[in-house]
C-alpha positions in Angstrom: -13.8 3.1 0.2 -11.4 0.2 0.2 -7.6 -0.1 0.6 -5.2 -2.5 -1.0 -1.4 -3.0 -0.8 0.6 -4.0 -3.8 3.0 -6.6 -2.4 5.4 -6.1 -5.3 5.9 -2.5 -4.4 5.9 -2.7 -0.6 9.4 -2.4 0.9 8.4 -2.7 4.6 8.9 0.8 5.8 5.9 0.4 8.1 4.5 3.9 7.7 1.0 2.4 6.9 0.6 0.5 10.1 2.2 3.3 12.1 -0.2 5.9 10.7 -3.3 3.7 10.4 -3.0 0.7 12.7 -6.7 0.0 12.5 -6.4 -0.6 8.7 -2.9 -2.0 8.3 -0.7 -4.5 10.0 2.6 -6.2 9.3 3.4 -9.7 8.2 6.1 -11.9 9.7 8.8 -10.2 7.7 7.6 -6.6 8.5 5.8 -5.9 5.2 2.5 -4.1 5.3 -0.7 -5.9 4.9 -4.3 -4.9 5.0 -6.3 -5.8 8.1 -9.5 -7.7 7.3 -11.2 -7.3 4.0 -9.8 -3.8 3.3 -13.1 -1.9 3.7 -12.4 1.4 5.3 -15.0 2.7 7.9 -15.9 6.4 7.4 -14.1 7.4 10.5 -10.8 5.8 9.2 -10.9 7.4 5.7 -8.6 10.2 6.6 -6.1 7.8 8.1 -6.2 5.7 5.0 -5.5 8.7 2.8 -2.6 9.7 5.1 -1.1 6.3 5.0 -1.3 6.2 1.2 0.2 9.6 0.9 3.1 8.7 3.1 4.0 5.4 1.4 7.4 5.9 -0.3 6.7 3.3 -2.9 3.1 4.3 -3.4 2.1 0.6 -2.7 -1.2 1.6 -1.1 -4.1 1.8 -3.5 -7.4 3.4 -2.5 -10.4 2.0 -4.3 
């Protein structure tokens, strides 16, 4: 599993990095960004799905 954030959709609510801090962080303007290469370890899959489900703009894509 891999995660990706669409920067055109992200509005910087921060739910992704609040819910899955091991997978997402914030840039200098507070917008979400994927940590590392986006590969989700098995123990973080539930957190990735939770972050994606809670993104108001549906900017998180699970591949």
